[in-house]
C-alpha positions in Angstrom: 45.2 -8.4 -0.1 46.1 -6.5 -3.2 48.6 -3.6 -3.1 47.8 -1.9 -6.5 46.7 1.2 -4.7 50.3 2.1 -3.7 50.8 3.1 -7.4 48.4 6.0 -7.3 49.1 6.8 -3.7 52.6 7.8 -4.8 51.1 9.9 -7.5 48.7 11.6 -5.2 51.5 12.2 -2.6 53.6 13.8 -5.3 50.8 16.0 -6.4 50.1 17.1 -2.8 53.8 18.1 -2.5 53.5 20.1 -5.7 50.5 21.9 -4.3 52.4 23.0 -1.2 55.8 23.8 -2.6 54.8 26.6 -5.0 52.6 28.0 -2.2 55.5 28.3 0.3 57.8 29.8 -2.4 55.1 32.3 -3.3 54.5 33.4 0.3 58.2 33.7 1.0 59.7 35.1 -2.2 57.0 37.0 -4.0 56.4 40.6 -3.4 53.7 41.1 -0.8 50.2 42.0 -2.1 47.8 44.0 -0.2 45.2 42.0 1.8 42.4 43.9 0.1 43.4 42.7 -3.4 43.6 39.1 -2.2 40.3 39.3 -0.3 38.6 40.8 -3.3 39.9 38.0 -5.6 38.7 35.4 -3.1 35.3 37.0 -2.7 34.9 37.1 -6.5 35.9 33.4 -6.7 33.5 32.6 -3.9 30.7 34.4 -5.6 31.3 32.5 -8.8 30.9 29.2 -6.9 28.0 30.0 -4.5 25.9 32.6 -6.4 24.4 30.4 -9.2 21.5 31.4 -11.4 18.9 28.8 -12.1 16.0 28.4 -14.5 13.9 26.0 -12.3 11.0 28.5 -12.3 11.3 28.7 -16.2 13.0 32.1 -15.8 16.6 32.9 -14.9 16.9 33.8 -11.2 19.6 33.7 -8.5 19.0 30.5 -6.6 19.0 32.3 -3.2 16.2 34.5 -4.5 13.9 31.7 -5.8 11.0 31.5 -3.3 10.9 27.7 -2.9 13.2 24.8 -2.3 15.8 24.7 -5.1 19.5 24.2 -4.9 22.1 24.4 -7.7 25.7 23.2 -8.1 27.7 25.0 -10.7 30.3 23.6 -13.1 33.3 24.7 -11.1 32.0 23.1 -7.9 31.0 19.9 -9.7 34.5 19.5 -10.9 36.0 20.4 -7.5 33.9 17.8 -5.8 34.4 15.3 -8.6 30.7 14.9 -9.1 30.3 13.2 -12.5 27.1 11.3 -12.3 23.7 11.4 -10.6 24.6 8.7 -8.1 27.5 10.8 -6.8 25.2 13.8 -6.7 22.6 12.0 -4.6 25.3 10.7 -2.3 26.0 14.3 -1.3 22.4 15.2 -0.7 20.7 14.9 2.7 17.2 14.9 1.3 17.6 12.3 -1.5 18.7 8.7 -1.0 19.7 5.9 -3.4 21.5 2.7 -2.6 25.2 2.7 -3.7 24.9 -0.2 -6.1 27.1 -1.0 -9.1 26.8 1.1 -12.2 24.9 -1.6 -14.1 21.9 -1.3 -11.7 19.1 1.2 -12.1 18.4 2.3 -8.5 15.2 3.1 -6.7 15.5 6.7 -5.5 13.8 8.0 -2.4 13.0 11.7 -2.0 12.0 13.1 1.4 11.1 9.6 2.5 8.7 8.8 -0.4 9.2 5.1 -0.9 7.1 2.0 -0.5 9.2 -0.4 -2.5 12.5 -2.3 -2.0 15.7 -0.3 -2.5 18.1 -3.2 -2.5 19.9 -4.1 -5.8 17.6 -5.9 -8.2 18.3 -7.1 -11.8 14.7 -6.7 -12.9 13.9 -3.2 -13.8 10.1 -3.4 -13.2 10.9 -3.4 -9.5 12.7 -0.1 -9.7 10.6 2.8 -8.3 11.6 6.4 -8.2 9.7 9.5 -6.9 12.3 11.8 -8.6 12.0 13.1 -12.1 15.2 13.6 -14.3 15.6 16.2 -17.0 18.3 17.0 -19.5 17.6 20.6 -20.2 13.9 20.5 -21.2 13.6 16.7 -21.9 12.3 14.3 -19.2 14.5 11.2 -19.1 13.6 7.6 -18.0 16.7 7.1 -15.9 19.4 8.9 -14.1 22.3 7.2 -15.9 23.5 10.3 -17.9 27.0 11.4 -16.9 27.5 15.0 -15.9 30.0 16.4 -18.5 30.1 19.9 -20.0 27.2 20.8 -17.7 26.7 24.4 -16.6 24.9 23.3 -13.4 22.7 20.8 -11.8 19.4 22.0 -10.3 17.6 20.1 -7.7 14.0 21.0 -6.8 12.6 19.4 -3.7 8.9 18.8 -3.2 6.2 17.8 -5.8 6.7 19.6 -9.1 3.6 18.5 -11.0 2.6 21.9 -12.3 5.7 22.9 -14.2 7.4 19.5 -14.7 4.5 17.0 -15.1 4.2 13.3 -14.3 6.9 11.5 -12.3 7.9 14.4 -10.1 6.2 13.2 -7.0 9.0 14.2 -4.7 11.1 16.5 -6.8 13.1 17.0 -10.0 16.8 17.0 -10.9 17.7 19.0 -14.0 21.0 18.8 -15.9 21.6 22.2 -17.6 24.1 21.9 -20.4 26.6 24.5 -21.6 25.4 26.2 -24.7 27.4 27.5 -27.7 29.0 30.9 -27.2 29.2 33.5 -30.0 32.5 35.3 -30.6 34.6 33.1 -28.2 36.9 30.2 -29.1 37.5 27.7 -26.3 39.3 24.4 -26.2 39.6 22.6 -22.8 41.0 19.2 -21.9 40.2 17.5 -18.5 41.7 14.2 -17.5 41.9 12.3 -14.3 43.3 9.1 -12.8 42.0 7.3 -9.7 42.3 4.0 -7.9 40.0 2.2 -5.5 41.2 -0.1 -2.9 41.9 -3.6 -4.4 41.4 -2.2 -7.9 43.2 -1.0 -10.9 43.9 2.6 -12.2 40.9 4.2 -13.9 40.9 7.1 -16.3 38.2 9.8 -16.9 38.9 12.2 -19.8 36.8 14.8 -21.6 37.4 17.5 -24.2 35.3 20.6 -24.9 35.5 22.8 -28.0 33.5 26.0 -28.5 34.0 27.4 -32.0 32.4 30.5 -33.6 31.5 30.0 -37.2 30.9 33.6 -38.1 29.2 36.5 -36.2 25.9 34.7 -35.7 26.7 31.0 -35.6 28.6 28.9 -33.0 29.4 25.3 -32.5 30.0 23.6 -29.2 31.2 20.0 -29.0 32.3 17.8 -26.1 33.4 14.2 -25.9 34.1 12.1 -22.8 35.5 8.6 -22.1 35.5 6.8 -18.8 37.5 3.6 -18.3 36.8 2.6 -14.8 38.5 -0.5 -13.4 36.8 -2.7 -10.9 37.8 -3.7 -7.4 35.5 -6.7 -6.8 36.5 -10.2 -7.9 34.0 -12.8 -9.1 34.3 -16.5 -8.4 32.2 -18.6 -10.7 32.2 -22.0 -8.8 31.9 -21.8 -5.0 34.8 -23.3 -3.1 32.7 -26.0 -1.5 31.3 -27.2 -4.9 34.7 -27.8 -6.6 34.7 -31.6 -5.8 31.0 -32.3 -6.1 31.2 -34.9 -8.9 28.5 -34.4 -11.5 27.2 -31.4 -9.5 30.5 -29.4 -10.0 29.7 -26.3 -12.1 31.5 -25.6 -15.3 32.7 -22.0 -14.8 31.3 -19.2 -17.0 32.2 -17.9 -19.5 35.6 -19.6 -19.5 35.6 -23.3 -18.5 39.3 -23.0 -17.5 38.9 -19.9 -15.3 37.2 -19.7 -12.0 38.4 -16.4 -10.6 37.7 -13.1 -12.5 39.6 -10.3 -10.9 38.3 -6.7 -10.8 35.1 -7.8 -12.4 32.9 -4.8 -11.6 34.3 -2.4 -14.2 32.6 0.0 -16.7 33.4 1.8 -19.9 31.4 4.9 -20.9 31.8 6.9 -24.1 29.7 10.0 -24.6 29.4 13.3 -26.3 27.3 16.2 -27.2 27.3 18.6 -30.2 25.2 21.8 -30.4 24.9 24.4 -33.1 23.6 27.9 -32.3 22.3 30.2 -35.0 21.5 33.7 -33.9 19.1 34.7 -36.7 18.4 38.1 -35.3 19.3 39.8 -32.0 15.9 38.5 -30.7 15.6 35.1 -32.4 17.9 32.1 -32.1 17.7 28.4 -32.8 19.9 25.6 -31.3 20.2 22.1 -32.7 21.8 19.5 -30.4 22.6 15.8 -30.5 23.6 13.9 -27.3 24.8 10.3 -27.2 26.2 8.0 -24.5 27.2 4.3 -24.6 27.9 2.5 -21.4 29.0 -1.1 -20.7 28.7 -1.7 -17.0 30.1 -5.1 -16.0 29.9 -7.1 -12.8 28.6 -6.4 -9.3 30.2 -4.8 -6.3 29.7 -6.3 -2.9 30.9 -9.4 -1.0 29.4 -12.9 -0.7 29.1 -14.4 2.7 29.0 -18.1 3.4 25.5 -19.6 3.4 24.1 -20.4 6.9 24.0 -24.1 6.4 27.5 -24.4 5.0 28.9 -22.0 7.6 27.4 -24.3 10.4 28.5 -27.5 8.8 31.7 -29.1 10.2 32.7 -31.5 7.4 33.0 -31.3 3.6 30.3 -34.0 3.3 27.9 -31.9 5.4 28.6 -28.9 3.3 27.7 -30.8 0.1 24.6 -32.2 1.7 23.3 -28.7 2.4 24.4 -27.5 -1.0 22.7 -30.3 -2.9 19.4 -30.3 -1.1 18.8 -26.8 0.3 16.1 -25.2 -1.9 16.0 -21.7 -0.3 19.4 -21.3 1.3 17.8 -20.9 4.7 18.8 -24.1 6.5 21.0 -23.4 9.6 22.8 -26.7 9.6 23.5 -29.8 7.6 20.6 -31.7 5.9 18.1 -32.8 8.5 19.3 -30.3 11.1 17.4 -27.1 11.6 19.2 -25.8 14.7 21.8 -23.1 14.3 24.9 -24.3 16.2 27.0 -21.3 15.5 25.6 -18.7 13.1 21.9 -17.6 13.2 22.1 -14.5 11.0 22.9 -14.9 7.3 24.6 -11.4 7.4 27.1 -12.5 10.1 28.7 -15.6 8.6 32.3 -15.5 7.3 33.3 -14.3 3.8 32.7 -17.0 1.2 36.2 -16.2 -0.2 37.5 -12.8 1.1 36.3 -9.2 1.7 36.2 -8.2 -2.0 34.8 -11.3 -3.8 31.3 -12.3 -4.8 30.0 -15.7 -5.9 28.3 -15.5 -9.3 28.4 -18.4 -11.7 27.4 -16.4 -14.8 28.9 -13.2 -16.2 26.8 -10.1 -15.3 26.6 -6.9 -17.4 24.4 -4.1 -18.7 25.0 -2.6 -22.1 23.2 0.8 -22.5 22.8 3.1 -25.4 21.3 6.6 -25.0 20.6 9.1 -27.8 18.8 12.5 -27.7 18.2 14.9 -30.5 16.6 18.3 -29.8 15.8 21.6 -31.5 15.2 24.8 -29.4 13.8 28.2 -30.4 14.2 31.3 -28.3 12.4 34.5 -29.4 12.3 37.8 -27.4 8.9 39.2 -28.3 9.3 42.3 -26.0 6.4 41.7 -23.7 7.5 38.0 -23.2 10.2 35.5 -24.1 9.1 32.5 -26.1 11.0 29.2 -25.7 10.1 26.1 -27.7 11.9 22.8 -27.3 11.3 19.6 -29.2 13.3 16.4 -28.6 13.3 12.7 -29.3 15.3 10.2 -27.2 15.9 6.5 -27.2 17.3 4.6 -24.2 18.1 0.9 -24.6 19.8 -1.4 -22.2 20.3 -5.2 -22.5 22.3 -7.5 -20.4 22.7 -10.7 -18.4 22.8 -11.6 -14.7 23.3 -14.7 -12.6 20.0 -16.2 -11.4 21.3 -19.0 -9.3 19.4 -18.2 -6.1 15.9 -17.4 -7.4 16.3 -19.8 -10.3 17.1 -22.7 -8.0 14.0 -22.0 -6.0 11.8 -22.0 -9.2 13.4 -24.9 -11.0 14.1 -27.1 -8.0 11.0 -29.2 -8.7 12.5 -30.5 -11.9 14.5 -33.0 -9.8 18.1 -34.2 -9.6 18.7 -34.5 -13.3 16.8 -31.3 -14.0 17.8 -28.2 -12.1 19.1 -29.1 -8.6 22.6 -28.0 -8.0 23.9 -31.6 -8.0 22.9 -31.8 -11.6 25.7 -29.3 -12.4 23.3 -26.7 -13.8 22.0 -23.3 -12.6 19.9 -20.6 -14.1 20.8 -17.2 -15.5 18.6 -14.3 -16.8 18.7 -11.8 -19.6 16.9 -8.5 -20.0 16.2 -6.1 -22.9 14.7 -2.8 -21.8 13.8 -0.1 -24.3 12.4 3.4 -24.0 11.7 5.9 -26.7 10.1 9.3 -26.3 9.0 12.5 -28.0 8.7 15.6 -25.9 7.6 19.1 -26.9 7.2 22.2 -24.8 6.4 25.8 -25.9 6.2 28.4 -23.2 5.9 32.2 -22.9 7.5 33.9 -20.0 6.6 37.5 -19.3 9.2 40.3 -19.1 9.2 43.7 -17.4 9.1 44.9 -13.8 5.4 45.3 -13.3 3.5 43.8 -10.3 2.3 40.8 -12.4 4.5 38.1 -13.9 3.3 35.1 -15.7 4.2 31.9 -17.5 2.0 30.0 -20.0 2.9 26.8 -21.8 1.9 23.8 -23.8 3.4 20.4 -23.3 3.1 17.1 -25.2 4.8 13.8 -24.8 4.6 10.3 -26.3 6.7 7.5 -24.8 7.0 3.8 -25.5 8.4 1.3 -23.1 9.2 -2.4 -23.3 10.7 -4.3 -20.4 11.7 -7.9 -21.5 13.0 -10.4 -19.1 13.9 -14.1 -19.6 15.1 -17.0 -17.5 17.4 -19.7 -18.9 18.3 -23.2 -17.7 20.8 -25.3 -19.6 19.4 -28.7 -20.6 15.8 -27.6 -19.8 14.3 -28.6 -23.2 15.9 -32.0 -23.2 14.7 -32.7 -19.6 11.2 -31.4 -20.1 10.8 -32.7 -23.6 9.8 -29.2 -24.9 8.9 -28.8 -28.5 9.8 -25.2 -29.3 7.9 -25.3 -32.6 4.7 -26.0 -30.7 5.5 -24.0 -27.5 7.4 -21.0 -28.8 10.2 -19.3 -27.2 13.9 -20.1 -27.5 15.9 -23.2 -26.6 16.3 -23.6 -22.8 14.2 -20.5 -22.1 12.2 -21.3 -19.0 10.3 -18.1 -18.6 9.7 -14.9 -20.5 7.9 -11.6 -19.9 7.4 -8.3 -21.7 5.8 -5.4 -20.0 5.1 -2.9 -22.7 3.5 0.5 -22.4 2.5 3.4 -24.7 1.8 6.7 -22.9 0.6 10.0 -24.4 0.0 13.2 -22.5 -1.0 16.7 -23.6 -1.0 19.5 -21.0 -1.4 23.2 -20.6 0.3 24.8 -17.7 0.9 28.3 -16.3 1.8 30.4 -13.3 0.7 33.9 -12.4 2.7 35.9 -9.8 1.4 39.1 -8.2 3.4 41.6 -6.0 1.1 43.6 -3.7 4.3 45.5 -2.8 8.1 45.2 -3.2 8.5 42.6 -0.5 5.5 40.3 -0.9 4.9 37.9 -3.8 2.0 35.5 -4.4 2.1 32.9 -7.1 -0.6 30.5 -8.3 0.2 27.7 -10.8 -1.7 25.0 -12.5 -1.5 22.2 -15.0 -4.5 20.7 -16.8 -3.8 17.6 -18.9 -5.3 14.6 -20.6 -3.5 11.3 -21.1 -3.9 7.9 -22.7 -2.1 4.9 -21.3 -2.1 1.5 -23.1 -0.2 -1.3 -21.5 0.4 -4.9 -22.5 1.6 -7.6 -20.0 2.9 -10.7 -21.7 4.0 -13.6 -19.5 5.0 -17.1 -20.7 6.0 -19.9 -18.4 7.6 -22.5 -20.7 8.5 -24.8 -17.9 5.3 -25.3 -15.9 2.5 -23.3 -17.8 1.4 -22.0 -14.4 1.6 -18.2 -14.8 0.9 -17.7 -18.6 -0.8 -14.3 -19.3 -1.3 -12.0 -22.2 -3.3 -8.9 -21.4 -3.8 -5.4 -22.9 -5.6 -2.6 -21.1 -6.1 1.1 -21.7 -6.8 3.9 -19.3 -7.3 7.6 -20.0 -8.4 10.8 -18.4 -9.5 14.2 -19.6 -9.1 17.4 -17.7 -7.0 16.1 -14.9 -5.6 19.1 -12.9 -2.9 19.8 -10.3 -2.1 23.1 -8.7 0.6 25.0 -6.8 0.3 28.0 -4.5 3.4 29.9 -3.3 3.7 33.1 -1.3 7.0 34.7 -0.2 8.1 37.7 1.8 11.4 39.5 1.4 12.2 40.8 4.9 15.3 42.6 3.6 17.6 42.2 0.6 19.2 39.2 2.3 16.4 37.3 3.9 13.4 35.5 2.2 10.7 33.3 3.6 8.2 31.3 1.7 5.1 29.0 2.0 4.4 26.4 -0.7 1.5 24.1 -1.4 2.2 21.9 -4.4 1.1 18.7 -6.0 2.8 15.9 -8.0 1.6 12.8 -9.8 2.6 9.6 -11.6 0.6 7.6 -14.1 -0.8 4.2 -13.4 -0.7 0.9 -15.3 -1.8 -2.7 -15.6 -0.7 -6.0 -14.1 -0.2 -9.4 -15.6 -2.4 -11.0 -12.9 -5.0 -13.3 -14.3 -8.0 -15.4 -13.3 -6.8 -18.5 -11.4 -9.2 -21.4 -11.6 -12.6 -20.2 -10.2 -11.0 -17.1 -8.8 -11.9 -14.1 -11.0 -9.5 -11.1 -10.8 -10.8 -7.8 -9.5 -10.4 -4.4 -11.2 -8.0 -3.4 -8.4 -5.9 -6.5 -9.1 -6.1 -6.0 -12.9 -4.8 -2.4 -12.8 -3.3 0.2 -10.5 -4.3 3.9 -10.5 -2.1 7.0 -10.7 -0.7 8.2 -7.4 -0.3 11.8 -6.3 1.4 13.9 -3.6 0.4 17.1 -1.8 3.2 19.1 -0.1 2.9 21.7 2.6 6.2 23.5 3.1 7.4 26.5 5.0 11.0 27.7 4.3 13.5 30.4 5.0 16.7 31.3 3.1 19.1 34.2 3.5 22.2 35.8 5.0 23.0 36.9 8.5 25.9 38.4 10.4 27.0 40.8 7.8 26.5 38.1 5.1 29.0 35.8 6.7 26.3 33.2 7.4 24.0 31.9 4.7 21.1 29.6 5.8 18.4 27.6 4.0 15.9 25.7 6.1 12.4 24.1 5.5 9.8 22.0 7.3 7.3 20.0 5.2 4.6 17.4 5.2 3.8 15.4 2.1 0.4 13.6 1.8 0.7 10.6 -0.5 -2.6 9.3 -2.1 -2.8 5.8 -3.6 1.0 5.1 -3.4 2.1 2.5 -5.9 3.8 -0.4 -4.2 4.8 -3.9 -5.2 2.3 -6.8 -5.2 2.5 -10.5 -6.2 -0.1 -13.1 -7.3 0.9 -16.5 -5.9 -0.3 -19.0 -8.4 1.0 -22.5 -7.3 3.9 -24.0 -5.4 5.2 -20.5 -4.6 5.4 -19.3 -8.2 4.6 -15.5 -8.3 3.4 -13.1 -10.9 4.9 -9.8 -9.9 3.0 -6.6 -10.2 1.9 -3.3 -8.6 -1.0 -2.2 -6.5 -2.1 1.0 -4.8 -1.5 1.1 -1.1 -3.4 3.1 1.6 -2.7 6.8 2.2 0.7 7.6 3.6 2.6 10.7 4.6 6.2 11.8 5.1 7.3 14.8 7.1 10.6 16.3 8.0 13.0 19.2 8.5 15.9 20.3 6.3 18.7 22.7 7.2 21.8 23.9 5.4 24.3 26.6 6.3 27.5 28.0 5.2 29.7 30.3 7.4 32.7 32.4 6.2 35.1 33.0 9.1 37.1 35.2 6.8 38.1 35.3 3.1 40.2 32.2 3.5 38.2 29.9 5.8 34.6 28.6 5.5 32.5 25.8 6.9 29.3 24.1 5.7 26.8 21.9 7.4 23.6 20.3 6.2 21.1 18.0 7.9 17.8 16.5 7.2 15.4 14.3 9.2 12.4 12.5 7.6 9.9 10.0 8.7 7.1 8.4 6.7 4.4 5.9 7.5 1.1 4.5 6.3 -1.9 6.4 7.6 -4.6 3.7 7.1 -5.2 0.0 7.5 -6.6 -1.4 4.3 -6.9 -4.8 2.6 -6.2 -5.4 -1.1 -7.8 -8.5 -2.6 -7.0 -9.9 -6.1 -10.1 -11.9 -6.5 -13.8 -11.2 -6.4 -14.2 -13.9 -3.7 -12.1 -12.5 -0.8 -11.4 -15.8 1.0 -8.0 -15.9 -0.8 -5.5 -13.6 -2.5 -5.7 -10.7 0.1 -3.0 -8.6 1.6 -3.5 -6.2 4.5 -1.5 -2.9 4.9 -1.4 -1.6 8.5 -1.6 2.0 9.7 1.7 3.0 11.3 3.9 0.8 9.2 7.0 2.8 8.4 8.2 3.6 4.9 11.8 2.7 3.9 14.6 3.9 1.7 15.9 6.8 3.7 17.5 7.4 7.0 15.8 9.2 9.8 18.8 11.5 10.1 21.5 12.5 7.6 24.3 15.0 8.3 27.0 16.5 6.0 29.7 18.8 7.2 32.8 20.3 5.8 35.6 22.9 6.2 37.4 24.6 3.4 40.5 26.8 3.0 41.0 29.1 0.0 43.8 31.5 -0.8 45.5 33.3 -3.6 49.3 33.5 -3.7 51.4 36.4 -4.9 52.4 34.5 -8.0 48.8 34.2 -9.1 48.1 30.7 -8.0 44.8 29.8 -6.3 44.5 27.0 -3.7 41.3 25.4 -2.4 41.5 22.5 0.0 38.6 20.9 2.0 37.8 18.1 4.4 34.2 16.7 4.6 32.2 14.0 6.3 28.8 12.6 6.0 26.7 10.6 8.4 23.8 8.4 7.3 21.5 6.8 10.0 19.9 3.4 9.8 18.0 2.8 6.6 15.1 0.4 6.1 15.6 -1.6 2.9 11.8 -1.7 2.3 8.6 -0.7 4.0 7.4 -2.4 7.1 5.1 -5.4 6.7 2.5 -5.8 9.5 4.7 -3.7 11.8 7.8 -5.9 11.1 10.8 -4.0 9.8 12.7 -5.3 6.8 16.5 -5.7 6.6 18.1 -2.7 8.2 21.3 -1.1 6.8 23.3 0.1 9.8 24.3 3.8 10.2 27.7 4.9 9.0 30.0 7.8 8.6 32.4 8.5 5.7 35.1 11.2 5.3 36.7 12.7 2.2 39.3 15.3 1.3 40.2 17.3 -1.8 42.6 20.1 -2.9 42.8 22.1 -6.0 45.6 24.3 -7.3 45.0 26.5 -10.3 46.7 29.3 -12.2 45.7 31.0 -15.5 44.8 28.1 -17.9 45.4 25.0 -15.7 43.9 23.3 -12.7 45.4 20.4 -10.7 43.3 18.6 -8.1 43.7 15.6 -5.8 41.1 13.9 -3.8 40.6 11.0 -1.4 37.1 9.5 -0.9 36.4 7.3 2.1 39.5 8.3 3.9 39.1 5.7 6.7 38.2 3.0 4.2 35.0 2.4 6.2 33.0 -0.8 5.3 29.6 0.8 5.3 26.7 -1.3 4.1 24.5 0.7 1.7 22.5 -2.1 0.0 22.2 -5.8 -0.5 20.9 -8.6 -2.7 18.4 -11.2 -1.6 19.7 -14.1 0.5 19.7 -17.4 -1.4 21.6 -20.7 -1.6 24.9 -18.8 -2.4 24.6 -16.8 0.8 23.9 -13.2 1.6 25.5 -10.4 -0.4 25.9 -7.1 1.4 26.9 -4.2 -0.7 29.3 -1.6 0.8 30.1 2.0 0.0 33.0 2.3 -2.4 36.3 1.6 -0.5 39.0 4.3 -0.2 39.5 5.9 -3.6 42.4 8.2 -4.4 42.6 10.3 -7.5 44.2 13.2 -9.4 42.6 15.5 -12.0 44.2 17.9 -14.5 42.5 20.5 -16.6 44.1 22.8 -19.2 42.4 25.5 -21.3 44.4 25.8 -24.5 42.2 28.6 -26.0 
């Protein structure tokens, strides 16, 4: 076991001592201040953290006064809780779930139980499904990979948001709201942090922010950030049992002289944003902004377990017999033996190497580049405020991953000198995924205090997508006698696909709110849109010519409409109740499925329709007990029509063409509760919980072919949806105080519990792999005074080995993925100006 963590443990211990020493001195030696002055300062600090204004409704309002389910975390709390990316943000949510995979993966996100697809780690992006939309200010993003730096707040809207936020927001929307340039104020702030994860090296996260007035009406704001995150998981290229396998011994990758690659799951991220504000008149301003982020995410977290057959073998010869002939990695014993003498579950075998090492012959990485340019106009017209935003983004990620397990299944038929492990060869894969998009929104928001308030807007977007994926097998062309001039493709490329898509949408949207009296508000919203969707599915099987396909299909709709109704009642200045009926939607697409022999593909097999959600929600938010207790709670039921789920066309010998289909109606329902109680000005506690359950409502059969004697799959009513726990709980306690020397201390302890999670939907009533329930505890403390802040934190205090994801079981064994081990860190911020 490595002992690197002792380095930063000493640093954190020293920092903790520095937190307490000045405090004791201040309490003993400084002149006593009146309790009122301290309490007033603490209350003001608390208000700055908890009373956050949001623009989720397209107008600025206090989050606690918005009559639907919206929460916001401000900049100060984001830094205090060390939330720097969406994965960390989701981890702290009881209503949203995502597997805790390595940074190089794009994760399937589940909101309020809305998921009918696998949520385990997958290298192929077409399998990733999300019912959550992501926005950077007013721009919808294809992924959640943007790091949270120089962000004023993060707003989370739960429930379908189709009327104001358009397609993709089936279950909710997360918005990053950036800090804008400030006139007449010069600021320069530096933030840097060091942290270390068990078994890993010391990581650094640094960012700088500059706000610079360039005259009375122009201001520039710039921020840069760099993350150098060290890994904590080792990679072994050649499994221990394959080292003396003669011609079958693997040459290790990428270095033939190195088998062990320490701390292989690292990442480096460089990013920045620059914005220029020009206040043309007191009522008219324009803001130009450029955002950029480059990320190289390397390796995979997790641990490899010994394959079943090898774990049950008793001699080296038996181990090699399993290794050389086992196609699927499912045999329990040596070749010819199907009984399991010792181990029967692939997730209970011993570690292949140790508790922080994976087996992966090939280097794995994802190299991502994200750019966004935007121009925003704001004009106060008196009767209304006009906001217009136009943006263009590009999001590109390419990379490589090991494909030993699936590749061995697909290329096993080539024989001993072709692809079997005893040939000394294995497969790897590459991907090249590109997104570009133009988005424009112009909206008018009414002003004034009359009984009627309204919003009216126009939205237009055009997005292009290309998802390229290839499989590679060394020596393939020589073995198969492939003539690339005639067949196309690249040397030793066994399979290639490109799923491309062009989507254009134009929409008008609006909301009208009416107050019959001071306490009662009714709001009706709608979105009417038209879209055109053209998709091409290109699939080329260079090895067997079994799954070749090249199809283009277009779909469109005119006058599609979704609506929202909300009514709320303000019982008193501190208590609000609301009822919301809202809809959300997601566009459809086409598959690469094709006619197979005499079997002609059906329309339902050829394409899949848009899916939509309808939410019924009753909520309450407000303060009790002389404003010591703040509560937010909601119950909901979401009806899901035509849910998009995975589907495969089996062509021959187990070779699939992967695609998507619409499943039967489903629903999720649940209850959410969050509370914060202030015992006094110093002590407070928080608690949040959510329960959700989802299932299919109908039994239906989906057939790929016009003749239904083959190619059919049946979905069964009552099958449970996966991706989220039935129960999640978060709890914490915090202490805050001001000392007489002006220092401010905030310290907290928190814990979260996540119940058992299905890794996928049920199939015919049979549950998929279950991730066991777990609990994780963390602590943090911050000491600040005037221009500086010093904080320390420990995540996963007990170093719990909590399984949060996995990768498919194959010949190299099962690979469970665990929550990040104990991580200790220290952050320092200093405001020079």
